[in-house]
C-alpha positions in Angstrom: 3.4 6.9 6.6 1.7 10.3 7.0 -0.6 12.4 4.8 0.4 15.8 3.5 -1.6 18.4 1.6 -0.5 21.9 0.5 -2.5 24.6 -1.4 -1.9 28.0 -2.9 -4.5 29.9 -4.9 -7.8 31.8 -4.7 -9.8 29.3 -2.6 -9.9 29.1 1.2 -6.8 27.0 1.7 -8.0 25.6 5.0 -11.0 24.0 3.4 -9.1 22.6 0.5 -6.5 21.1 2.9 -9.0 19.7 5.3 -10.9 18.0 2.4 -7.7 16.6 1.1 -6.6 15.3 4.5 -10.0 13.5 4.8 -9.0 11.5 1.7 -5.6 10.7 3.2 -6.7 9.8 6.7 -6.0 6.2 5.9 -2.3 7.2 5.8 -2.2 8.3 9.4 -4.8 9.1 12.0 -3.2 9.6 15.5 -3.2 13.4 15.1 -3.6 16.1 12.5 -2.9 19.8 12.0 -3.1 22.7 9.6 -1.2 25.9 9.1 -2.5 28.9 7.0 -1.2 32.4 6.5 -4.0 34.5 7.8 -3.9 38.3 8.3 -0.1 38.4 7.9 0.8 35.6 10.3 0.9 31.8 10.4 -2.2 30.4 12.1 -1.8 26.8 13.3 -4.5 24.4 14.5 -3.7 20.9 15.7 -5.4 18.1 17.6 -4.8 14.6 18.7 -6.8 11.7 17.4 -8.7 11.4 14.2 -9.3 14.2 11.7 -12.8 14.8 13.1 -11.1 16.3 16.2 -9.2 18.8 14.1 -12.3 19.6 12.1 -14.2 20.4 15.3 -11.3 22.6 16.4 -11.4 24.5 13.2 -15.2 25.0 13.6 -14.6 26.6 17.0 -11.6 28.6 15.8 -11.6 29.0 12.0 -8.6 30.0 9.9 -8.8 31.4 6.4 -6.2 32.3 3.8 -5.0 31.5 0.4 -1.9 29.4 1.2 -1.4 26.6 3.7 -0.2 23.1 4.6 -1.8 20.3 6.5 -0.9 16.8 7.9 -2.3 13.6 9.3 0.2 11.7 11.4 1.3 8.1 11.9 3.7 8.4 14.8 7.4 7.3 14.5 9.0 9.6 17.1 6.9 10.9 20.0 3.6 9.5 21.2 0.4 10.7 19.6 -0.5 14.1 21.2 -1.3 17.6 20.3 2.2 18.8 21.0 3.6 16.2 18.6 1.1 16.9 15.8 2.3 18.6 12.7 2.9 21.3 11.4 6.0 22.1 13.5 7.4 25.7 13.7 10.9 27.1 14.2 11.8 29.3 17.2 10.3 32.4 15.5 6.9 30.8 14.7 7.2 32.3 11.3 8.2 29.1 9.5 6.4 25.7 9.6 7.1 22.2 8.3 5.1 19.1 7.7 7.0 15.8 7.0 6.5 12.2 6.0 9.6 10.1 6.9 12.1 9.7 9.6 15.3 11.6 10.6 17.6 8.8 11.5 20.2 11.1 13.1 17.6 13.3 14.9 19.1 12.6 18.4 22.5 14.0 17.5 21.0 16.9 15.6 18.6 17.7 18.5 21.5 17.6 20.9 23.5 20.1 18.7 20.5 22.4 18.4 19.8 22.3 22.1 23.4 23.1 22.8 22.9 26.3 20.7 20.0 27.3 23.0 17.1 25.9 20.9 14.1 24.9 23.0 12.1 22.0 21.6 8.3 22.0 22.0 7.7 18.4 20.8 9.3 15.0 20.9 9.3 14.6 17.2 12.1 14.3 14.7 10.3 16.7 12.4 10.8 19.6 14.7 14.6 19.2 14.1 13.9 20.0 10.4 11.9 23.1 11.3 14.8 24.5 13.4 17.5 23.6 10.8 15.5 25.4 8.1 14.7 28.3 10.4 18.3 28.9 11.4 19.5 29.0 7.8 16.6 31.2 6.8 17.3 33.7 9.6 20.8 33.9 8.2 19.5 35.8 5.2 19.3 32.9 2.7 16.3 32.3 0.5 13.7 29.8 1.7 14.8 27.4 -1.1 18.4 27.5 -0.1 17.5 27.2 3.6 15.6 24.0 2.8 18.5 22.6 0.8 21.0 23.3 3.6 18.8 21.6 6.1 18.3 18.5 4.0 22.0 18.1 3.6 22.3 17.5 7.3 19.6 14.8 7.5 20.0 11.0 7.3 17.0 8.9 6.4 14.1 9.4 4.0 11.9 12.5 4.2 9.2 14.2 2.2 8.4 17.6 3.4 6.6 20.9 2.6 7.7 24.2 4.1 5.7 27.5 4.5 7.2 30.8 5.6 5.5 33.9 6.9 7.9 36.2 5.0 7.2 34.6 1.6 3.4 34.2 1.5 3.4 33.5 -2.2 5.2 30.1 -2.3 5.5 26.6 -0.8 8.6 24.5 -0.9 8.3 20.8 -1.4 11.2 18.4 -1.3 11.9 14.7 -1.3 15.0 13.0 0.2 15.5 9.3 -0.2 12.6 6.8 -0.6 10.1 8.5 1.7 6.5 8.7 0.8 5.6 10.3 -2.5 5.2 14.0 -3.2 2.8 15.0 -6.0 2.6 18.6 -7.3 -0.7 19.2 -8.9 -1.3 21.9 -11.6 -4.6 23.9 -11.6 -5.7 27.1 -13.3 -4.2 29.9 -11.2 -3.8 27.5 -8.2 -1.5 24.7 -7.2 -1.6 21.7 -5.0 0.8 19.4 -3.1 -0.1 16.0 -1.7 1.6 12.8 -0.5 -1.0 10.8 -2.4 -3.1 11.6 -5.5 -6.7 11.1 -4.0 -6.2 14.2 -1.9 -6.2 16.5 -5.0 -7.9 14.5 -7.7 -11.0 16.6 -7.2 -9.1 19.7 -8.4 -6.6 18.4 -11.0 -5.3 15.4 -12.8 -2.1 17.0 -14.0 0.8 16.1 -11.7 4.5 16.0 -11.3 6.0 13.4 -8.9 9.2 14.4 -7.1 12.1 11.9 -7.2 14.7 11.4 -4.6 16.8 14.5 -4.2 14.4 16.9 -5.9 12.6 20.1 -4.9 9.7 22.1 -6.1 9.1 25.9 -5.5 5.3 26.2 -5.9 3.4 29.4 -6.5 -0.1 30.0 -7.6 1.1 30.5 -11.2 3.0 27.2 -11.4 6.1 25.4 -10.1 9.8 25.3 -10.8 11.8 22.1 -10.1 15.4 21.5 -9.2 17.7 19.1 -7.6 18.7 19.6 -4.0 22.0 20.8 -5.4 20.2 23.5 -7.2 20.3 22.1 -10.8 17.2 23.1 -12.7 14.9 20.2 -13.9 12.1 19.8 -16.4 10.1 16.9 -15.1 7.3 15.2 -17.0 3.7 16.2 -16.2 1.6 13.1 -15.9 -2.1 13.1 -16.8 -3.8 10.9 -14.2 -6.8 8.9 -15.5 -8.5 8.2 -12.1 -11.9 9.8 -11.4 -12.1 11.3 -7.9 -15.4 9.6 -7.4 -13.6 6.3 -7.3 -11.9 7.4 -4.1 -15.3 7.8 -2.3 -17.2 5.1 -0.5 -20.4 5.6 -2.3 -23.2 3.4 -0.9 -20.8 1.2 1.0 -20.3 1.4 4.8 -16.5 1.1 4.6 -13.8 1.5 1.9 -12.7 -2.1 2.5 -16.2 -3.4 1.8 -16.3 -1.3 -1.4 -13.0 -2.6 -2.5 -13.9 -6.2 -1.9 -16.9 -5.8 -4.1 -15.0 -4.0 -6.8 -12.8 -7.0 -7.5 -14.7 -8.3 -10.5 -14.2 -4.9 -12.1 -10.7 -4.4 -10.9 -9.6 -7.8 -12.3 -11.3 -7.0 -15.6 -9.3 -3.7 -15.7 -6.0 -5.4 -15.0 -6.6 -7.9 -17.8 -8.1 -5.5 -20.3 -6.0 -4.8 -23.4 -3.3 -7.3 -22.3 -4.6 -10.6 -23.7 -5.2 -11.9 -27.2 -7.3 -15.0 -26.7 -7.1 -16.0 -30.3 -3.3 -16.1 -30.5 -2.7 -16.9 -26.9 -0.5 -13.8 -26.6 0.0 -11.5 -23.5 0.9 -7.9 -24.2 2.8 -6.2 -21.4 4.0 -3.0 -23.1 6.2 -1.8 -20.2 7.9 -5.2 -19.7 11.1 -4.7 -21.6 12.7 -8.2 -21.4 13.8 -9.6 -24.7 13.6 -13.3 -25.5 17.4 -13.5 -25.3 17.4 -11.9 -21.8 14.5 -14.1 -20.6 16.2 -17.3 -21.8 19.4 -16.3 -20.1 17.7 -16.0 -16.7 18.8 -18.5 -14.1 16.5 -17.5 -11.3 13.8 -15.2 -10.1 13.7 -13.5 -6.7 10.5 -11.9 -5.5 10.6 -9.3 -2.7 7.6 -7.7 -0.9 6.0 -7.1 2.5 2.8 -8.2 4.1 -0.1 -9.0 1.7 2.2 -8.5 -1.3 4.5 -11.1 0.1 1.6 -13.6 0.2 0.8 -12.7 -3.4 4.3 -13.5 -4.4 4.1 -16.9 -2.7 1.1 -17.7 -5.0 3.1 -16.3 -8.0 6.0 -18.7 -7.2 3.8 -21.6 -8.4 2.9 -19.7 -11.6 6.5 -18.8 -12.6 7.9 -22.2 -11.8 5.1 -24.1 -13.6 4.7 -21.9 -16.6 8.1 -20.2 -17.2 10.2 -23.1 -15.6 12.2 -20.6 -13.7 13.3 -21.3 -10.1 11.8 -18.8 -7.7 12.5 -17.8 -4.2 10.2 -15.3 -2.3 11.8 -13.0 0.3 10.5 -10.6 2.9 11.9 -7.3 1.6 12.6 -6.2 5.2 15.0 -9.1 5.6 16.4 -9.3 2.1 18.0 -5.9 2.4 20.1 -7.0 5.3 21.8 -9.9 3.6 24.2 -10.2 0.8 21.9 -12.1 -1.5 23.2 -14.2 -4.3 21.7 -12.4 -7.3 23.3 -11.1 -10.5 22.5 -10.0 -14.1 20.8 -13.3 -14.8 18.3 -12.7 -11.9 14.9 -11.3 -12.5 13.9 -9.4 -9.4 10.2 -8.9 -8.9 8.8 -6.3 -6.5 5.1 -6.0 -5.6 3.9 -2.9 -3.8 0.4 -1.4 -4.0 1.6 2.1 -3.2 5.0 1.8 -4.9 6.5 3.6 -1.9 7.1 0.8 0.6 10.6 1.6 1.9 11.8 -2.0 2.5 10.7 -3.1 -1.0 12.4 -0.1 -2.5 15.6 -1.0 -0.7 15.3 -4.6 -2.0 15.0 -3.2 -5.5 18.0 -1.1 -5.0 19.9 -4.2 -3.9 18.9 -5.8 -7.2 19.9 -2.8 -9.2 23.3 -2.7 -7.6 23.9 -6.3 -8.6 22.7 -5.9 -12.1 19.3 -7.7 -11.9 16.4 -6.8 -14.2 13.8 -5.1 -12.0 10.1 -5.7 -12.5 7.6 -3.9 -10.4 3.9 -4.7 -10.0 2.3 -1.5 -8.6 -1.0 0.3 -8.4 0.0 3.9 -8.1 1.0 5.6 -11.3 4.2 7.5 -11.1 5.2 5.9 -7.8 8.9 5.4 -6.8 8.9 1.7 -7.5 7.4 2.3 -11.0 10.0 4.9 -11.8 13.1 3.0 -10.7 12.1 -0.3 -12.4 13.3 -1.7 -15.8 9.8 -3.1 -16.4 6.4 -2.1 -14.9 3.0 -3.8 -14.7 0.3 -1.5 -13.3 -2.6 -3.2 -11.4 -5.2 -0.7 -12.8 -7.4 -1.3 -9.7 -8.0 2.4 -9.0 -7.3 3.8 -5.5 -7.2 1.4 -2.7 -8.1 3.3 0.5 -8.7 0.6 3.1 -5.5 -0.1 5.0 -6.1 -3.9 4.7 -5.4 -4.7 1.1 -8.0 -6.7 -0.9 -8.4 -5.8 -4.5 -4.7 -5.0 -4.9 -3.9 -8.6 -3.7 -6.1 -10.3 -6.3 -5.0 -7.9 -9.0 -1.3 -8.6 -8.2 -1.9 -12.3 -8.4 -3.5 -12.0 -11.8 -0.7 -9.7 -13.0 1.8 -12.4 -12.0 -0.2 -14.9 -13.9 0.1 -12.6 -17.0 3.8 -12.2 -16.4 4.3 -15.9 -16.0 2.6 -16.6 -19.3 4.6 -13.8 -21.0 7.9 -15.2 -19.6 6.9 -18.7 -20.6 6.4 -17.4 -24.2 9.8 -15.6 -24.2 11.5 -18.6 -22.7 9.8 -21.1 -25.0 8.3 -23.2 -22.2 4.7 -22.7 -23.2 3.3 -24.0 -26.5 0.6 -21.9 -28.2 -2.2 -24.3 -27.3 -1.3 -24.3 -23.7 -1.1 -20.5 -23.7 -4.6 -20.2 -25.2 -6.0 -22.5 -22.6 -4.4 -20.5 -19.8 -5.8 -17.3 -21.1 -9.2 -18.8 -21.6 -9.2 -19.7 -17.9 -8.2 -16.1 -17.1 -10.9 -14.6 -19.2 -13.5 -16.5 -17.2 -12.2 -15.3 -13.9 -13.9 -11.9 -13.5 -17.3 -13.5 -14.1 -16.6 -16.1 -11.5 -15.5 -13.4 -9.0 -18.7 -11.5 -9.8 -20.8 -14.6 -9.1 -18.9 -15.1 -5.8 -19.6 -11.5 -4.8 -23.3 -11.7 -5.3 -24.7 -10.1 -2.1 -27.7 -12.4 -2.2 -25.5 -15.2 -0.9 -23.7 -13.3 1.8 -26.1 -14.0 4.7 -23.7 -16.7 5.8 -21.0 -14.2 6.6 -23.1 -12.2 9.1 -24.2 -15.5 10.6 -20.6 -16.7 11.0 -19.6 -13.3 12.4 -22.3 -13.6 15.0 -21.1 -17.1 15.9 -17.4 -16.4 16.0 -16.8 -12.7 16.9 -16.0 -13.5 20.5 -13.3 -16.2 19.8 -9.8 -15.1 20.5 -7.8 -17.5 18.3 -8.1 -18.9 14.7 -6.0 -21.3 12.8 -5.9 -21.2 9.0 -4.8 -24.2 7.0 -3.8 -24.5 3.3 -1.6 -26.7 1.1 0.2 -26.1 -2.1 -0.8 -22.9 -3.9 -3.5 -22.2 -1.3 -1.1 -22.2 1.6 -0.4 -18.5 1.0 -4.1 -18.0 1.1 -4.2 -19.4 4.6 -1.5 -16.8 5.5 -3.4 -14.0 3.9 -6.7 -15.0 5.5 -5.1 -15.0 8.9 -3.5 -11.7 8.3 -6.8 -10.1 7.3 -8.5 -11.3 10.4 -5.8 -10.1 12.8 -5.3 -6.8 11.0 -8.9 -5.6 11.2 -10.6 -7.5 14.0 -7.6 -7.8 16.4 -8.2 -11.6 16.8 -5.0 -13.6 17.0 -4.9 -15.8 13.8 -2.2 -18.0 12.4 -1.8 -19.3 8.9 -0.1 -22.7 8.7 0.9 -25.2 6.0 -1.7 -28.0 6.6 0.9 -30.7 6.2 2.8 -29.3 9.2 -0.2 -29.4 11.5 1.0 -32.6 13.2 4.4 -30.9 13.8 3.0 -28.6 16.5 -0.2 -26.7 15.9 -2.4 -29.8 16.5 -1.7 -29.4 20.2 -3.8 -26.2 20.1 -6.9 -27.7 18.6 -10.0 -28.0 20.8 -13.6 -26.6 20.8 -12.2 -23.1 21.3 -10.1 -23.0 18.2 -11.9 -22.5 14.9 -10.0 -23.8 12.0 -10.4 -22.3 8.5 -9.4 -24.9 5.9 -8.9 -24.0 2.3 -9.9 -27.2 0.5 -10.8 -26.8 -3.2 -10.9 -30.0 -5.3 -7.3 -29.7 -6.5 -4.3 -32.1 -6.4 -4.0 -31.9 -2.6 -7.7 -32.2 -1.9 -7.5 -35.7 -0.3 -4.7 -34.4 2.0 -6.9 -31.5 3.1 -9.8 -33.8 3.8 -7.4 -35.8 6.1 -6.4 -32.6 7.9 -10.1 -31.7 8.4 -10.8 -35.1 9.8 -7.9 -34.8 12.3 -9.3 -31.4 13.5 -12.8 -32.9 13.9 -11.4 -35.8 15.8 -10.0 -33.4 18.4 -13.2 -31.4 18.9 -12.2 -28.6 16.6 -14.6 -26.4 14.7 -14.0 -26.4 10.9 -14.9 -23.6 8.5 -14.1 -24.9 5.0 -13.6 -23.0 1.7 -14.7 -25.5 -0.9 -15.8 -25.8 -4.5 -19.5 -25.6 -5.2 -21.1 -29.1 -5.6 -18.6 -30.8 -3.2 -21.2 -32.7 -1.2 -18.6 -34.7 0.6 -16.9 -31.8 2.3 -20.3 -30.6 3.5 -20.4 -33.8 5.7 -17.0 -33.1 7.2 -17.0 -29.4 7.9 -19.2 -27.5 10.4 -19.5 -24.5 8.0 -18.7 -24.2 4.3 -17.9 -21.1 2.2 -18.5 -22.1 -1.4 -16.4 -20.9 -4.3 -16.8 -21.6 -8.1 -14.6 -24.2 -9.8 -11.6 -22.7 -11.5 -8.1 -23.8 -12.8 -5.7 -24.6 -10.0 -3.4 -21.6 -10.7 -6.4 -19.2 -10.4 -8.3 -20.8 -7.6 -6.4 -18.7 -5.0 -8.1 -15.5 -6.4 -11.5 -17.1 -5.6 -10.4 -18.7 -2.3 -9.2 -15.5 -0.7 -12.4 -13.5 -1.2 -14.5 -15.5 1.3 -11.7 -14.9 3.8 -11.7 -11.2 3.1 -15.5 -11.2 3.7 -15.2 -13.3 6.8 -12.6 -11.0 8.4 -14.6 -7.9 7.4 -17.9 -9.1 8.9 -16.2 -10.3 12.1 -14.5 -7.0 12.5 -17.7 -5.1 11.9 -19.5 -7.3 14.5 -16.7 -6.5 17.0 -17.1 -2.8 16.4 -13.6 -2.4 15.0 -12.5 0.5 12.8 -12.3 -1.6 9.6 -10.7 1.0 7.3 -8.2 2.4 9.8 -7.1 -0.5 12.1 -5.1 0.6 15.1 -1.3 1.0 14.7 -1.5 0.4 11.0 -1.2 2.6 7.9 -1.6 2.0 4.2 2.0 2.1 3.1 5.0 1.7 5.3 7.4 4.4 4.1 9.7 4.4 7.1 11.5 1.4 8.6 
């Protein structure tokens, strides 16, 4: 995933683009670049490393003009370096391209171009696009037609923006396949392009989102849209409700910290307007399943990657208990390479914060091909996953900037809870009294999260970080519905602190992992007072018997566990199905504080990006 920004209008394009790239640096930060038409030619500035390096380069050698494009890179082809940074030019230097995606056939295209005498100046697949567009453009075609011809030769997903010296009054944006998004923003006498909305929310909330196989010709006066075959389009202009202030860190040190502490509000927002506590009804306006369709379902298949996959493992318990629907949870990256047994009686659920995760989109396409009803839980309005689904549930958490997902995880768990109650209603498996009790439990959840996030009680996390930051391995144990929380807790620690951590089903400890346990292996045990509480106590005792260090996540008032564990992270009591929302938050905070103590870059961990839009 990479960040793209384009601008045309009366402002200094370089400044608008640089400001936008700062808001997208979470999408890629191994190099960055900008191109602006200045004094009749294209001026390019690029640098390796984080955006601050490009900013310093621009301070030394400024560029100024009214039209330009910029890019932050997460490398796919070619190591991070200035020569591989975008934008990339054709042989004339009068045309430049920025791209998010991957050219799967770039080796054969590059070989063909080199055979024609083209000399490459980078190792990237993007430079292939620049040369293909350039050759067509030099042949006397319009810029739009040159881009169309180039894209017809590509395999693989790409989102790109093209700027040409000879046409200083327009930008061409295009999307091919399920590459990262392209938003075209409408201003007053100015226009914007971005791969993600936070880049341009300061200037406009009126946006069009390009679909697969679509192109936009953008001028200061507006934009025209067409298919890559040249057929005119009249896409919907979306009014985005997010405030640009919500994409800023405010008083917090890191976006991740801010997003952890936003969870009481984000959960309130994802519940708001969807629950009638009196009748026990759930209202999901964009879920289109009828009672007849819901009752005909024979299975549910959930597909996702990373944190969203862990969320779906929690949701599995909800759907099976409340809707009495058999569920299997699949890694989207593996699901797409099988011939899964799904049909028109299958409900296929996809969870993706960005709505642009390429493997998840491919899994959804597999479901569509076989006639399944597609439900997407997404955070980004107008994203690809939302647009291709039959039913959509928006998380309503606001922008999540930190690469390691926090508030989107808890929101997606709650959204599955709402969907499970809704499906239970449609399928006739939940009496009204049971529904009201479930929703009463849910209504109390944001207040419990708010209590858990009271900073007054968080001294324990800095103390634990000081005690454990130098350890190299952690084991996380959970059972039942909290086993996925062990997986998620381990993922958070390894993502942002670079400490090896493994989540394990506690009942499997004797089948291998117990061999690892000694005084150098901290064990995080998720042990609320639920139906498997006694089993978890047994696991903790086994760890202690072998000299292990135990950090327990436990319910407030559980004096017994305080005698068993070395350290306890307390959470309020909640219903069993909603306890995972509370249990994960101490693990988010523990990972955050350990990472800060180790001096890691919390918001932009190495080798990671917010949304994986290429395979």
